[in-house]
N, C-alpha and C positions, 0 to 999 in steps of 0.2 A: 779789638772785638766789639766794643761797646757801640761802635757806630754802624754795625751791620744789622740791618733789619731782620728781626727773629723770624717773620713770616716769609722770608724768601729763600728758596731753595733754587741754585742757578742750575740750568739744565743745558745740555748742548743744543746749540741753534736757538735758544730762547731769547726773543727779542725784548722780553720784559725783565732782563736781567738786572741787578743792582747797578746803580750810577757808578759804584766804585769799580765793579767788575768791567763795565763798559769803558770806563776811562783807562783801565789797566789794559784792556785789549786793544784800545787805540793808541797806547803809548809807545814810543820808539824803543826797540830792544835795548836792554842794558847789558853791556859787556862785563862778564865776570868768569872766573876761573871754574871749570866744573869740578864738582866735588867727587872724589874717588869713592865708590861704594865699597864696602867690606866684601872680601873674597871668601867663600866658606872654605876654599881649599887651604888658604892660609892658616884658618883656624885648625884644620886637621894636622898641618904640618907642626904647628906650635904644640899641639898635644903631644905628638911624638917627641918634641924636644924637651918636654918638662916644663914648658912655660905657659900651659894652657889657662891656669888661673889668672895669669896677669893679663892675657888677652881678653878672656871672658869679662873680667872687671872693667877692662878699659872700654869694652862694647856697651856697657851698661850706664856709662857716665852721662851726665846732663850735656855736656858739650858735644858728644857724639850724636846724642839724639836730635838736638837742635840742627846740627849739620846735616843730619839724614833727611830732615824735613825739608830742607832747602835744596831739593834735587834740581838737576839741570834740564828737566823736560820743559817744553815750552807750554804755554797756557792751554792751547787747544788740546795737545795730548794729554795734558793733566785732567782736562774736563772730560775726555773721552776715556780716561784711565787706560790708555794704550801706551806701548813702549815707544819712546822718542828716540831718535838716532843722534840727537843733540847737534845736528850740523848747522853751523852759523853761516849767514844771518837766517837762514831759512831751512827747516828740517824737511826730510824727504815727504812726510806725510802731508805738511801744508803746500809743498811744491805741487804734488799730485793734484790736490783739491783746491789750489788757488786760494788758500786761506792765508790771512795775515798771521805771520808767525811771530809770537812775542815771548821773550824769555824774561823772567823776573821773579822776585820773591812774592809767592802767592801763599805764605803761610796761614794768612787769615782765612783763605778759601778753603784750605784743608781742615782747618779748625772748624768752620761753619758747617762742612759736610760729615765730618766724623763726630761731632760732639753730640752725645745723646741728650744732653741737657738742652742744647738748642732745639732738638727735635721736640721735646715736650714743651718747650716754651712756644714753639711755633703752634703746635695744637692748640694750646690755651688761647693764643692771640686769634686763631681762626674762629674757634667757638665763640670767643668774645664779640668779634665782628659780625657773626651770623646772628647773635642775640641782639645786637643793636639794630641789625636790619630788621628782624622780626618785630622789635618794638617800634620802629618807625613805620612798618606797614599797618600794624595793629592800630596805632595812633591815628594813622590817615583814614583807615576804613570805620572807625568809630566816630569821627567827625565829618559831618556833611560838607561837601565841596561848596565853594562860594558860586553864586549865580553866573558870574563871569570870571573864571580864574584867569590870572595873569600868567603868562608863560614864564615869568621871572619871579614868581612868588616862591617864598622858601619852602611851603609845604608841598607844592607841586614839584619842585626841583628834588626835595629829598626822597619822596616816593619813587620818583623817576629814576633817580640815581640808584635807590635800593633795587628797584626792579631790574636794571641794567646790570648790576653786580651779580644778582641771581642768575639772570639768563646767561651772561657770558660765563659763568662759572659752571654751569650744568648742561648747556646745549649750544650746538653751533649756531652761527648767525643765519637765521632763515627769514630775515625781512623781505627779501626777495627785491629790494630796491636795485634796479638795473642802473648801469652807469651813464645811460642815456636819458634817465628821467629823474628829475629833481623837483621837489614840491617847491612852491613859490616861498619867497622869504617870510611871507605873513604867516605861513603854517607852522605851528610848533611841532617839534619831534616828541612831544610828550602825548600820554594818553589820559584822557579824562573820562570818567564813567559815573553813572548815577550812584548815589550813596547807597540805595538799597538793591543794587544789582546783584543778583544771585552768583553772577560768573562775569567778573570783570574782564573787559576785553584787553588783551595784552598786545595785539598786533592788529594792524588795520585789515589784514586779509581775513582775519577771524570774523570781524564785523561785516565783511562782504559776503560771507557765505550764508547759505539758505538756513542752516541752523540756527543763526543769531536772530532769525525772525520769530522763533518759538519764544524768545524772551521778551518780545515787545509787551509792554504794559497792557496793551488793548486786549491782548490774549488771556489776561489773567482770568481764571475760571472756565476758559475754552480749552487751554492745554494744561495738562496735568503736571504737578511740580516735578515728576520724574522725567517727563519729557522735556520740560523747560531746561532741565540740567545738561542735556544731550549737547556736547561739544562737537562731536564728529559722529554722523551716522555710520561712517566707514569703520571708525575705530571701535564703536560700541556695538557693531555687529559681529556674529560668530564666524569667524573665517573657516573653522572646521566645518560647520553647517553649510557654508557655501560650496566647499569642495565637495562634500557628500552629496548635496543636492545637484550639482553639476555633473558629477560622475554618474549619478543615477539617472539623470535624464539622458545622457549619451547611451547608456546601456539599455535604455527602454524605448530608443528610437527604432525606426523600421530596420529590417535586416537588408535593405538594399545595398548599402555599401559595406556591410560587415564582411571581413575577409578581403577586401578589394585591396587594401594597403597602398603601397607607393607603386606608381606605374611609371615605368621609364618613358613611355610614348606620351605622358602627359606634362612632362617637363616643358617643352617648347610652347605647347598652347597656353599652359597656365602662366607661364612667364610673359607671354604676350597679353594675356588678359591683366595681368597685374600692371603692365605698362599702359593699358588702356584705362583701367578704373581706379587704381590705387595710386600709382606713381604720380599722376600729374598734381595730386594736392599735396604731395610731400617728396619732391625730386631728389632724393638723396643717393640715387644710384646713377651709373652710366648705363643708358639703354642698351647700346651696342655690346658693351662688355657682358651685360646680363644674357643677352640672348646667345652669345658665344659660350658662356659657362653653361647654359641651358642645353646647347647642342653637344657639348662635351660630356655632360652627364647622361644625355640620352644615348650617346654612342658608347661610352665606356662605363656607364654605372656611376653611383655616387661614390666618393671616396671619404677619408676621414680628415678633411681639410677644410678651410673657411670657404673655399669656392663652392664646394658641395652643400655646405651648411647655408650659404647664402640662397642658392637655388631651392633648398628645401623650405626655408622660412618663407621665401617668395610665394612658392606654391601653396604653402597653408594659408597666406593671406588671400591670394587669388581664389582659392577653392571656396573661401568664407564670404566672398564679395559677390554682390548682384549689381547689375547697372543701375545707376540712380534714376529714380522717377520722382516726380512730384507728389508730395503726401496726399492721401485721399482725404476728402472732406468728412467722410463718415466710415467707419470700419465696424462692421457687425461682428457677433461673436463667432459666426462660422468662418468669417474671412481671417479672423484672428487665429483660430485654431489652424487654418491651412498656412498661415505665415509662420506659426511656430513649427509645424512639421517640416516646412522647406528649410528653416534655418537649422533646425537640428540635424537634418540630412546632410547639409553643407558642413556643420560642425563635426560630424562623424567622419566625412571625408577629408577634412582638413586637419583633423587630430593627428591622422598618420604621418602627414608630413611634418608637422610640428613637433611631435615626439621624436622623429628621426632627427630633426634639427637640434632639438635640446641635447641629445646625446652627444653632439659636437660642441656645445657651448664651452665645456671644460678645457678643450684644447685650443681656444681662441687666444689670441695675443693682443697687440696694441696697434696693429695696422688699421688703415681706414676700413678696409673689407672687414676685418674682425668687428670693428666697432658698428659697421652698417648691420651685421647680423644681429646684434644686441638691441639695437634701436628698432629695427623691424620686429624683433620679438616682443617689443614693448607696444608696438602697434597692435600686434596680434593679441596680446592680453587686454587691450582696451576694447577690441572687437567683442571679446568674451566677457566684457564688463568686470574685469578684475584689476581695479586700478593699484592695488598694493603690489601684485605681481608686475604689472606694468612699470610701476615706480622702481621696483627691485632692478629690472633689466636696463631701465633707462639710467639709473644711478650707476650701474656697472658701466655702461657705454660711456657716460660722461667722464667718470674716473679715468677710463683708458684713454678717452679723447684727451684729458689733462696731460697724461703721460706722453701721449703721442705728440702732442703740439709742443711741450717742452722739448722733446727730443728733436724736434724739426723746427724749432724756432728761427734758427739761423737760416732757413730756407724760405720762411714766410715773406712774401713781398719780394723776393730775389728774382729778378728777370730771368735768371738762368734755370730756375726750377721748372718742373713740369707744369704746364698750364692745367691740364685735366686733373692732376692729382691736387693741385691747390683748390680749384673749383670744388672737388669732391669734399675737402676739408671744410670749405665755407658751408656748403650745403649741410653736412653732418652737424656741424657746430651749430648753425642757426636753428636746425630742426630739433636738436637736443635742448637748446635754451628755450625754444617755444614751448616744448612739451613740458619741461621742468617748471616753466612760469606758469602754465595752466594748472598743473597738479598742486602747485603751492597755493594758488588762489582758491581752488574748489576743494582740495582734500587736506591742506594743511601740511603736505608732506615736505620735509626740508629738500634743498636743492643740493646739488653738488659744488656749487660756487662758481658755475660758468659765467653768472652775471657780473662777477667781479674779476674775471679774467680780461687783461688788456688785449682784446683781440683786434687786429689792424683793419678789418674790413667791416664796415657798418651794415652791409648787406651782401648777400650771396651774389655772384655774378651769373646772369643767365647764359645758356649756351647761344653761340653766335648763329646757329642755324634754325632760329625760330620762324614761324610761318610768316611774320610780318616783315622780317628782315630778308626773306627769299622772295616774297611776292609782292610786298608793298600793300597789302590788304588782308583783311581779317574776315571778310564776309565768306560763308560757306560757299557762294556761287563761284568765288575765284579759286576754289580748291578742287583739284581732280583726282590724282591718284590716291590710293589709301595712305601712301606715305605722306602726302600733302595734308591729308585730313588729320593724320596723327600729330604733325606739326602743329596744326591749329589747335588741337587739344593740348598740346603741350605749352603753346604760348598762353592759352587762358590759365592753364595750371600755374605757369610762372607768375603771371599777373595776380592771381590768387595767393600764391605762396608769399610774395614780396608784401602784398596788402596785409596779409596775416601778421607778418613780422611787425610791421608798423603798427597795426592795430593792438597787438599785444603790449607794446610799449605805451600806446596811449591809454590802454585800460590800466596798467599798472601805474602810471602817472595819476590817473584819476583816483584810485584806491589810496595812493598815498596823500593826495590832496584833501579829500573829503572824508575818509574813514580813519584818519590818524588819531583823532582827539575822542572818538567814541560817539554814541548816540546822545549822551547827556549835552555834549556841545551843539548838537543839532537843534535841541530845545531853545538854546539860549542864544542863537546867531542866526535868525531868519535872513537879515540882509546878507550875510556872507554866503549862505547857501544859493540865494537867488543870484548873487553877482557871479558865483563860480558857474552857477547853471547856464548863464548867458555866455560865459567864456568858453566853456567846453561845448556848448551848442554850436557856437560860431566855428570851434575847431572841428566837430564832426561834419558840419556842413561843408567846410573847405576840403576835408578828406573824402567826402561823398563826391563833391565836384570834380576832384582830380583823378578819380578812379579811371583806369583805362576803359575804352569802350567794350573790350572784350569781356570784362566781368561788371560792367555797370548794371545797376538795378533801379527800378523805380519803387518809391515807397507806396506801400499799400497795394502793390500789383504783384501777380504771382511771377516767380523768376523763371526763365526759359532754359536755363542751364544750372547744373549743379554748383559751380563757382560762385555765380551771383546769389544763389539760394543760401549758400552758407556764409558769405560775405554780409548779406542782408541780416542773417541771424546774429553774426557778431556785431554789426552795426547796432542792432536793437538791443543787445545786451549791454554795450556801452552806454546808450542813452538810459537804460534802465538804472545803472550804476550811479549815473549823474542825478536823476530824479528820485531816487530812493530816499534820500535824506530829507527832500522836501515833503514827501508822503508822510514820513515819520512826524515831522514838526507839525504838519496840519492835523494829524490824528490825535496828537498827544498834547497839543497847546490849547489854552483857552480860545474859544472861537473869536472873542472881541480883540485878540491880539494878533490874529493871522490876517495879513493883508490878501485883498482880493486877487491880486496878480500871483501870490504865492499858492492860493488855491486853484487857480487856473493852471499852473505848471504842474501841480500835484494830479489833477485830473488828466493830463497828458500821461502820466506814469500808469494810471489806472487803464487807461485805453491801450497803452503799449503792452501792458501785462496780459490783457485779453488776447491780443495778437500774438504774443509769444505762446501762450498756451496751445493755440492751433498750430502755430509754426512747429512747435516742438512735440507734436502729437505724431511725427513721423515714426512709423515702425520699422524702417529700413535699417539694417544693422550696418554700422560703421564705427570708425574710431571715436566719435563724439557721442554715441548713444548713451553712454553714462552720463555725460555732462548735459545733455538734453533732459534727462530725466530729472535731474537737480534743478535744472531751470524752470521746468513746468511746476515743480513743487513749490518753488519760490513764487513765482508769478500767481499761482493759486492762493498761497498765503496772503499776499497783497490784496487780491480780490476780496477774500473773506474778511481782512481787517476793514476794508472799506464798507462792506455790508454791515459790519457791527457798529459802525458809527455813521448813521444817516444824517445826523445834524451838524455834520462839519462842512456841509457844502459840496461834498464829493458824491458823485453818482456812479453806483456800481454798474457793470455791464447789464443790459436789459436781459441777456441769456446767461446770466452768471452761473445758474444751476447747471445749464448744459456745459459750460466751459469746465466747471468742476468735475462733472463726470467724465469729460473727455481727458482731463489731467489724471483723473483716478484710473481711467482705462490704460493710459500709457504707463503709468507705474505698474499696473497690474501685469501688463505685458512683459516687462523687463524683470519683474521681481523674481522670476525663476532662476535667473542667472546671478543675482545679487541680493543677499540678505538686507543690506543697507537700503536698498531701494523698496524692499518689502516693509522695512520699519517706516520709511517715509510714507508709504501708502497707507500703512494702518493709522499713523498719526493724522495725515490729511483726511481720512474718512471720518475719524473720530472728531476732528475740528469742524468738518462740514456739518455732521449731524448735530453738534452742539450749537452752532451758529443758527441752523434751522430752528432748534427748539427756542433759543433765546429771542430770535427775531420774529418768529412766527410766519416766515415766508422763505 
């Protein structure tokens, strides 16, 4: 008993079981005779014969007690506390579950579980360890960090170890590091922060989000202390208020669609609209199968199954979607009101289909079709600027995808399995992974762990009947029939889809490399930031050069199709992430210590932010509208930071006031759907006026 750690409570399936337990589980079975358990009927018969006192006395002896504790159940059944049939060499339960069956004396295990004194000692030990962790954290926060902390220094290791202990014991792993992206060997996995930082950054994703800019020292006196403490606009906003505002907006819309409800004759045209305008950017469905289901629903009505649920949620998305158009250079107040009215009318129509689909969510299982329904529901929630609800449905889809893949793992990569089914699995997997990765970066919402799943395919496989494979060309002139035009759209969509997956990996790698150590590290390592800027810039250029011609774009030129438009936006966001640490260094370091090349790179970031504000001013509703609003807020904050420091060699855009007004207009347009965006608009408006008062222009 003395060698058993007091803080260990072995549980079934626990990989962290004590070494003695693991050694016992791996030891070969020991042959011994089973001990016969006392039979209550024997005791009754002995009472009738007048020998009950002798039997009862024998049952309470020390020898019998010791023998009773050494029961013949195997270790697995003893841990589960279930009856073991004692079959040698492997009991029936272990045979059914393919577990290693071990028989042996485990009296120490029973003592460790049943001994109440051990429980109390364990509690005291846990409290003692937590107190030690608290003391280490307090000691680290009370002493300023060195100017260039070594990754092997004891102080850094102690606080990192303590933070890891706390994180692992209270929350799941949400680091978001994908199996395809690893930071370079020169990057430490520790997190360094400023000594006086009001809210230390615990994960690189937190430093990459727009909320972190409110804590930049340059905004002291510009941003209130209360606003600087905001870790997440989404979590700090009142979700109840969001729901009431949204429901009230729907009730107050025009009566054009009231009472219209679900129309059977709309299933086919809405599904066709979905395939034209929604499906190409996220091809998780089989187009032919969807149209077959739409025709069945049109002829026989909707049923209470996943097929009808899929048709309904697709119709909801289609009713809420308008064809893509390039963003307008200027939108006046009258145009904004007209856009709001049209979008609310579309929302009123789409809600009927979505509510009907939601009634069927509880009947869904773990098939690919069931998972598709939940994933598309998360897309609809993004349309409505409800990222928390989108995360809920996406999480549910990912969990069920886990179960589906584990159940079908023997078929993955099997030449005898159905090709179409395997392709759908690939599409659903990578769509869920991409959506989870984006919500982790922008909202800090934990993932389901798909990034840690050893999936055999690095990319989803495109269908074999794309336009280029059929015609050998992608120009519109070579396309004749409507079917050919649709294949051209599908080809562009697949190029965009695969490029997006690649981009998400590259952005994740950038965050891990540049945002892991915190903004304090940015101040002390100018050469490191510039070196990695050149490395990432080369990677970005290569990525851009190898884009397929169907979705290729030209920098600083308007895109001619929606796929190029969205890829250019993602391309710009990647460059901004690379350049932001350099901007921070230039704005917060002494002027004489900043190299002229560093200032030149920082100026690129300022110009890029000006372009991002204009690009994200689009008022067209789609699945990325909520993310666009956050990006325009971030870019506007960087422009204001440059305006505050005119003596750092950085020049703000000449039209920076117009850019700020455009950013505020974009946030004002979307804030009716999202209280977190309303809070962003209020803070940005306050910052704008405070900067104007301080600078005088």
